[in-house]
Structures are given as structure tokens and as C-alpha cells.
C-alpha positions in Angstrom: 24.6 38.6 9.7 21.4 37.3 10.8 18.3 38.8 9.0 15.7 40.6 11.5 12.2 39.2 11.0 10.8 42.5 12.1 12.4 44.5 9.1 10.4 44.9 5.9 10.4 41.5 3.9 12.8 41.4 0.8 11.0 41.1 -2.4 13.7 38.8 -3.7 13.2 35.9 -1.4 10.8 33.0 -2.5 9.8 30.3 -0.2 8.0 27.3 -2.1 5.8 24.8 -0.5 8.3 22.2 -0.8 11.9 21.5 -1.8 13.5 17.9 -1.7 17.0 18.4 -1.4 19.8 15.9 -2.6 23.3 16.9 -1.9 26.3 15.1 -3.7 26.8 12.6 -1.1 23.2 11.4 -1.7 23.4 11.5 -5.4 26.5 9.1 -5.1 24.7 6.9 -2.8 21.9 6.7 -5.2 23.8 6.4 -8.4 25.9 3.5 -6.9 22.9 1.8 -5.7 21.1 2.1 -9.3 24.3 0.4 -10.7 24.1 -2.5 -8.2 20.2 -2.7 -8.9 20.9 -2.9 -12.7 23.8 -5.4 -12.5 21.8 -7.5 -10.0 18.9 -7.9 -12.5 16.3 -7.8 -9.5 14.1 -4.8 -9.8 11.8 -5.6 -7.0 11.6 -7.6 -3.5 15.6 -7.6 -3.6 18.5 -6.3 -1.4 17.6 -2.9 -1.0 14.0 -3.7 -0.1 15.5 -6.2 2.5 17.7 -3.5 4.0 15.1 -0.8 4.1 12.9 -3.1 6.1 15.6 -4.0 8.6 16.8 -0.4 9.2 13.3 1.2 9.2 12.2 -1.5 11.7 15.5 -0.6 14.0 14.6 3.3 13.6 11.1 2.6 15.2 12.5 0.1 17.7 10.3 -2.6 16.7 11.6 -6.1 15.2 9.6 -6.1 11.9 8.9 -3.8 9.1 7.3 -4.6 5.5 7.7 -2.6 2.7 4.7 -1.7 0.4 3.7 0.1 -2.6 2.4 3.3 -0.4 0.8 4.2 2.7 -2.8 3.4 2.0 -2.0 -0.3 1.0 0.1 -0.4 4.1 -3.0 0.4 6.3 -5.0 -2.0 4.0 -2.8 -4.9 4.6 -2.9 -4.4 8.4 -6.5 -4.3 8.5 -6.9 -7.3 6.3 -4.4 -9.3 8.6 -6.7 -8.7 11.3 -10.0 -9.4 9.5 -12.0 -6.2 9.5 -14.4 -7.4 6.8 -18.0 -7.0 7.8 -17.0 -5.1 10.9 -16.5 -1.5 11.6 -13.3 0.6 11.8 -13.2 3.9 13.8 -11.3 6.6 11.9 -10.7 10.2 12.8 -12.6 12.5 10.7 -9.6 15.1 10.9 -7.5 12.9 8.3 -6.7 12.5 4.8 -9.5 10.3 3.0 -7.0 7.4 2.1 -7.2 6.6 6.0 -10.8 5.7 5.7 -10.4 4.3 2.2 -8.0 1.7 3.4 -10.8 0.6 6.0 -13.3 0.3 3.1 -11.2 -1.6 0.6 -10.4 -4.1 3.5 -14.2 -4.7 3.5 -15.1 -2.7 6.8 -17.5 0.1 7.4 -16.1 3.3 8.6 -17.1 5.0 11.9 -15.8 8.6 12.0 -14.8 10.1 15.5 -13.8 13.6 16.7 -10.4 15.2 17.1 -8.9 17.2 20.0 -8.0 20.8 18.8 -5.2 20.9 21.2 -3.4 18.0 19.6 -5.4 17.7 16.3 -5.7 14.0 16.9 -8.2 11.6 17.8 -10.3 12.6 21.0 -10.3 9.5 23.5 -13.5 10.8 25.3 -15.4 10.9 21.8 -13.9 7.5 20.8 -15.7 5.8 23.6 -19.1 6.9 22.4 -18.5 5.8 19.0 -17.4 2.3 19.9 -19.7 -0.5 18.7 -20.1 -4.0 19.4 -18.6 -4.9 15.8 -15.6 -2.4 16.2 -12.8 -4.4 15.1 -10.1 -1.6 14.9 -9.3 1.9 16.0 -6.7 4.2 13.7 -4.9 6.7 15.3 -3.4 9.1 13.0 -0.6 11.1 14.3 -1.4 14.3 12.6 1.2 16.8 11.8 4.2 14.6 13.5 1.9 14.6 16.8 1.6 11.5 18.8 -1.2 12.5 21.3 -0.7 12.0 25.0 -4.1 10.4 24.6 -2.2 7.3 22.8 -1.8 5.7 26.4 -5.6 6.0 27.1 -6.5 4.8 23.7 -4.0 1.8 23.9 -5.5 0.7 27.4 -9.2 1.0 26.1 -8.3 -1.0 22.9 -6.5 -3.9 24.7 -9.3 -4.1 27.2 -12.1 -4.3 24.7 -9.9 -6.8 22.3 -9.7 -4.2 19.6 -6.7 -3.6 17.3 -5.0 -0.3 17.8 -3.4 1.0 14.4 -1.1 3.7 13.8 -1.4 5.9 10.6 2.2 7.2 10.8 2.2 8.9 7.2 3.4 12.3 9.1 5.3 10.8 12.0 8.4 9.3 10.7 10.9 9.6 13.8 8.3 11.2 16.2 8.3 9.9 19.6 6.2 10.1 22.9 7.9 9.3 26.2 10.7 7.7 24.2 8.5 5.4 22.1 8.4 5.9 18.5 5.4 6.4 16.2 5.1 2.8 14.9 5.8 1.2 17.9 2.5 2.0 20.1 -0.2 0.0 18.4 -0.2 -3.4 16.7 1.2 -1.9 13.7 2.0 1.2 12.0 1.6 2.6 8.7 4.1 4.9 7.0 4.4 6.9 3.7 7.3 7.9 1.8 5.3 10.5 -0.4 7.6 13.8 -1.4 6.0 15.9 1.3 6.8 13.5 4.1 9.8 13.7 6.7 11.5 11.0 4.9 10.6 10.5 1.0 10.8 8.3 -1.9 8.3 9.5 -4.3 5.9 6.8 -3.8 6.2 3.9 -1.3 5.0 2.8 2.1 5.9 0.7 5.0 4.4 -1.3 8.0 6.0 -1.7 11.4 4.9 -4.1 14.0 6.1 -6.3 16.9 4.0 -9.4 15.8 5.7 -11.9 13.9 2.4 -13.5 12.6 1.2 -10.1 11.3 4.7 -9.6 9.5 4.4 -13.1 7.9 0.7 -12.6 6.6 1.6 -9.1 5.5 4.3 -10.3 3.5 2.0 -12.7 1.8 -0.7 -10.2 1.0 1.7 -7.7 -0.5 2.8 -10.5 -2.9 -0.5 -11.9 -4.3 -0.8 -14.1 -1.3 2.0 -16.6 -2.3 2.8 -18.6 0.9 6.5 -19.5 1.3 5.6 -22.4 3.6 3.5 -23.9 0.7 6.2 -23.6 -2.1 4.7 -20.1 -2.8 1.2 -21.3 -3.5 -1.6 -18.8 -3.2 -2.9 -19.2 0.2 -4.3 -15.5 0.7 -6.3 -13.3 -1.3 -3.7 -10.8 -1.8 -2.5 -8.2 -4.3 0.4 -6.5 -6.1 1.5 -4.3 -3.3 5.1 -4.5 -3.5 7.7 -1.9 -3.5 10.2 -1.7 -6.3 14.2 -2.0 -5.6 14.4 1.9 -7.2 11.7 3.3 -4.5 13.5 1.0 -1.8 16.9 2.6 -2.8 15.5 6.1 -2.3 13.9 5.2 1.0 16.9 3.6 2.4 19.1 6.6 1.4 16.5 8.7 3.4 16.3 6.3 6.4 20.1 6.4 6.7 20.1 10.2 6.8 17.0 10.3 8.8 18.6 11.8 12.0 20.4 14.6 10.0 17.0 15.3 8.4 15.0 15.3 11.4 17.5 17.7 13.0 17.1 20.1 10.1 13.4 19.9 10.5 13.6 20.5 14.4 15.9 23.6 13.8 13.5 25.2 11.5 10.8 24.7 14.1 12.9 26.1 16.9 13.3 29.3 14.8 9.8 29.6 14.2 9.2 29.1 18.2 11.6 31.8 18.9 10.4 34.4 16.5 6.5 33.9 16.6 6.1 34.0 20.4 4.7 37.5 20.2 2.7 36.9 17.1 -0.4 38.9 17.0 -3.3 37.4 15.1 -2.2 33.8 15.4 -0.7 31.4 18.1 1.8 28.5 17.9 0.1 25.1 18.5 1.5 24.0 21.7 2.9 20.5 21.7 2.3 18.0 24.4 5.4 17.4 27.0 6.9 14.3 26.5 6.6 14.5 22.6 9.7 14.7 20.6 8.4 15.7 17.3 9.8 15.6 13.7 7.6 18.6 12.5 5.8 17.2 9.5 3.9 20.5 9.8 4.6 23.8 11.8 0.9 24.7 12.9 -0.4 27.9 13.9 -4.0 28.8 15.1 -5.6 32.0 13.4 -7.4 34.2 15.7 -11.3 34.4 14.9 -12.1 36.5 12.0 -9.1 36.3 10.1 -9.5 34.8 6.6 -7.2 32.0 5.9 -7.7 32.1 2.3 -6.8 35.7 2.0 -4.0 35.4 4.3 -2.5 32.8 2.0 -3.2 34.7 -1.1 -1.5 37.9 0.2 1.8 35.8 1.3 2.0 34.2 -1.9 1.0 37.2 -4.2 2.8 39.9 -2.2 5.8 38.2 -0.4 6.5 34.9 -2.4 5.6 32.7 0.6 3.5 29.7 -0.2 1.9 28.0 2.6 1.7 24.3 2.6 -1.9 22.5 2.7 -3.5 22.1 6.1 -4.2 19.2 8.1 -7.0 19.0 7.0 -9.3 21.9 5.8 -12.4 19.7 5.5 -13.5 16.7 7.8 -13.3 13.6 6.2 -16.8 12.9 6.5 -18.0 15.8 4.7 -16.1 14.7 1.5 -18.7 14.2 -1.3 -18.0 10.7 -1.8 -19.8 9.5 1.0 -23.0 10.6 -0.8 -22.8 7.6 -3.2 -21.1 5.2 -0.8 -23.3 5.6 2.0 -23.2 2.0 3.1 -19.2 2.2 3.5 -19.6 4.6 6.5 -22.0 4.8 9.4 -22.4 7.5 12.1 -25.3 7.8 14.4 -24.0 11.1 15.6 -22.3 13.6 13.0 -21.4 16.1 15.6 -17.7 16.7 15.3 -16.9 20.0 16.7 -13.3 19.5 17.2 -12.5 18.7 13.9 -14.7 21.4 12.6 -12.6 23.9 14.7 -9.3 22.4 13.4 -10.3 22.7 9.8 -11.4 26.2 10.1 -8.9 28.0 11.8 -5.2 26.7 11.4 -2.4 27.4 8.8 1.0 25.3 8.1 4.3 27.3 7.7 6.9 26.1 5.0 9.2 23.5 6.8 11.5 21.1 5.1 15.2 20.3 5.2 17.4 22.9 3.5 15.6 25.9 4.3 18.0 28.5 5.0 17.8 31.1 8.0 17.1 33.8 5.4 14.1 32.0 4.1 12.7 31.2 7.7 13.2 34.8 8.4 11.4 36.0 5.5 8.5 33.7 6.1 8.2 35.3 9.7 8.6 38.8 8.6 5.9 38.4 5.9 3.4 36.7 8.2 3.8 39.3 10.6 3.4 42.0 7.8 0.1 40.4 6.8 -1.2 39.9 10.3 -0.4 43.4 11.3 -2.9 44.3 8.4 -5.3 41.0 8.4 -7.8 40.3 5.9 -10.9 39.4 7.8 -13.5 37.3 6.9 
């Protein structure tokens, strides 16, 4: 029997921030793969890394993919391949700090730009006024699995100005806009396999691109700059940014199961869509037409005056529902790190009203594969109970 989300939330149900389910089939695949890795004696840059690269590239509809140690290094490698040192890179201030750090580590200075509260993503109009003569790249972050319709305008603008459009796809595995996948819009995309992401391997990252030259240089940079055309002599200033075979095995298992995992995420989101249409005190973030999201986050915007901190506290303490982290609760340019690294970021105008509104008012509901209908109904009923008697701040 379907649990009614309007009934009193049962105290016996608990919904954690995250679970990463592996069924018996998954465990057999991983056990068999581990045996193959140990038997081969190749613990890095082996068969599973190659298979992952080929299959993930196919998932995104691009010819090339390069596995890396994590998403931050994937972004840094991309930026190094196009030569951003001494230039500026525009990054939305509504992002995780790693997006900006990748540009800084690649030798660039960061220029922050505002985001559109309707999409949570980079605002093309604000971007235009942030462009500089030395802007070498723009990083578009697909926040929460959302590819903004502004991607077309951003792509056209960057192409006209000779600026590289880079995608931070850490949230967006499998998301598409007008049939084009995240990681296939710009010069290159960077993905994360961190445990919270749509596809997971603990750590690990990956680059997607249509450009053969970028693919080749990225492979050298991730492996200390070894050049296969020069008998593996060092021709680039690289680093150890390789992915281990064990990480690649996990990422490959997730990639081969991607469609099934995405269906589960979308089903959970559809449940929330149905049951929260009449919610008082908050509204569902309306996704753009043409977007097929895999829902890294399910996002609600709270009404003015409702305290997010108090709401999260009540949900956890009274109903055992743990909300996930926001995307994001503090604009990146306000992180204290820039006080000691002033030279690494430059902004003539520090006004970011869109990002500030996003940071202040949204929440993210639990959403991951394996959530039962009972658990989803409990989240809905608990949220309605709290917002029916909201804590205000």
C-alpha cells in the first residue's frame, strides 16, 4: 500500500543524507574485476582505465575521455592544455571552491561572475560585463545537474571572442539539454566520481572532449608529462594525476549501470514533483524546457523569512530526515581563503545578487538510488509538517 505523505510521519523511518547501494550483481562484477587486476599485476593505467574512458566517452557522445585522479585535477589539466597561465578565467561564484582552485593552480587569476537564481548557473548577461581582454576561458558549472539554456548563448559568445568554454560537470553525469550531454557542449568537460555524485567511485575524475589534440596533451600532463611520441621523454610540466585501476573498476561498474541509476534518480524526483506541488512555505525549482536532468540535487526555494538552519535541525531531530548540503550556501568569492590570496582573484565589481539569493534560500532533499517510496513519502510528510509550523528567522 502506498504511504500517504499527508499522514503523520512515522518515527521509525530514518532517511540519511546518502547511501551508495551495491547489489549482488555489482559485487560480483567488482570481485571479478579485482581478481583480474591482481592477476594482471597492472594497478594503474591498465585495461579498466581504458574501458572506462571508452565507455564514458560514448555515454557523453564524444570521441575522447581521459581518466584522472579527481575532478579538480581534470579541470586543471584542461586549463593547462589551453594555456591560462598569466590570464584570467571566469568562474561562477555559485560553485564549490575547487572550480576556482583549478584555475589558480593552472596559473590563472579568477574573475567571479554572478548566477541566475532560475537555473543556479552562470548568468550570461553578468558574464558579458566581466569579460576582460586577457580572459582565456569561461567555466560553466552545471549546478545540481542543470544545464542552463544559456549554454547556447555562452557557447556562441565564447566562440566569437576566441575564449574556451569549459564545463564543470561534477553534478551532471547523464544530464542533457536539447539532446546534447553535459561534457559535449564546450571545448572539454570535467567530471567527478566523488561518493555524492550521480556516478561514484570514491575518488576519481574524467575529462571529455571532441578535440584530439587536447586529449593527447591531457594524457601527457596526467602522467608527469611523458610524451609517447618521444619514447616517453618528458616534454610537458605534468604531474601524477593518474587514476588507479581499482578506482577505474568502480567507475566502470557505475558507468555500465548508469542508465539504471539515472532512472532511479529521476523516479525519486518525479515522486517529489507529484507530492510537493501544493507545498506551503517553499516551491520546487522549475527546470528549463529541453533539459533532461539526472538530478544530482532536488532543489526547493524557501519562502522569505523561513530559517533554513532551523528547518534542517527540526527535520533531523524530530523526523530523522537529513537534508543534503546546499549548492551552495556561501558564494565562492566570500570564502576567507581570498584574504590571504588576493592576487589569485580579481573583481572590479563584487556585486553578485543572484548568487547571494541562491545561497540564502534553497534546500536540497535526499535523492539517491535505492530510496524507497516509504522513505520518499516520509521526507514529504516531514517537510510538510515542519513547514506547516515553520521556524522563522
